[in-house]
C-alpha positions in Angstrom: 0.0 0.0 0.0 1.2 3.5 -0.8 1.5 6.2 1.7 -0.8 9.2 1.5 0.9 12.5 0.9 -0.6 15.5 2.7 0.0 19.1 1.8 1.8 20.9 4.6 2.9 24.5 4.8 6.7 24.9 4.9 7.7 25.0 8.6 10.0 28.0 8.0 7.3 30.1 6.3 4.6 29.3 8.9 7.0 30.1 11.8 7.8 33.4 10.2 4.1 34.2 9.9 3.5 33.4 13.6 6.5 35.5 14.6 5.1 38.4 12.5 1.6 38.0 14.1 3.2 37.8 17.6 5.1 41.1 17.0 2.2 43.0 15.4 -0.5 41.8 17.8 1.9 42.1 20.8 1.3 38.5 21.9 3.2 36.4 24.4 4.1 32.8 23.7 1.2 31.7 25.9 -1.2 33.9 23.7 0.2 32.3 20.6 -0.4 28.8 22.1 -4.0 29.7 22.9 -4.6 31.1 19.4 -3.2 27.9 17.8 -5.4 25.8 20.1 -8.4 27.8 19.0 -7.5 27.1 15.4 -6.5 30.6 14.3 -4.1 31.3 11.6 -1.5 34.1 11.9 -3.2 36.0 9.1 -6.6 35.9 10.9 -5.0 37.4 14.0 -3.4 40.2 12.0 -6.7 40.9 10.2 -8.4 41.5 13.6 -6.1 44.2 14.9 -8.4 47.1 15.8 -7.9 50.4 13.9 -8.3 53.8 15.4 -11.9 54.0 14.1 -12.9 50.8 15.9 -12.8 51.7 19.6 -15.3 49.0 20.5 -12.9 46.2 19.4 -10.7 44.6 22.0 -7.0 44.2 21.3 -6.1 40.8 19.8 -4.4 39.7 23.0 -7.5 40.3 25.1 -9.8 38.8 22.4 -7.9 35.6 22.3 -7.9 35.2 26.1 -11.6 35.9 26.2 -12.3 33.3 23.5 -10.1 30.8 25.2 -11.8 31.3 28.6 -15.2 30.8 26.9 -13.9 27.6 25.3 -12.6 26.3 28.7 -15.9 27.1 30.4 -17.9 25.3 27.7 -15.7 22.2 27.9 -16.0 22.2 31.7 -19.8 22.4 31.5 -19.9 19.7 28.9 -17.7 17.4 31.0 -19.8 18.2 34.2 -23.0 17.4 32.4 -21.6 14.0 31.4 -20.5 13.2 34.9 -23.9 13.9 36.5 -25.9 10.7 36.6 -29.7 10.8 36.0 
């Protein structure tokens, strides 16, 4: 049997994109880890940097942390609902 070939981005290029997103969005390594876990691409983060005319928009760093917290709460509720017997 033949091996399946999957298309992968070049590691160097992807790392460079994450480094650029980290710098532009002022993210820490922990913020980058959370963004990757949430399934964001570096380009998606850079596109969501608020401009001066968007005062209602949270900075990317805070936005990622809020989304990650919501994901963790949802997972905890789901786990808790499975643990409770009827």
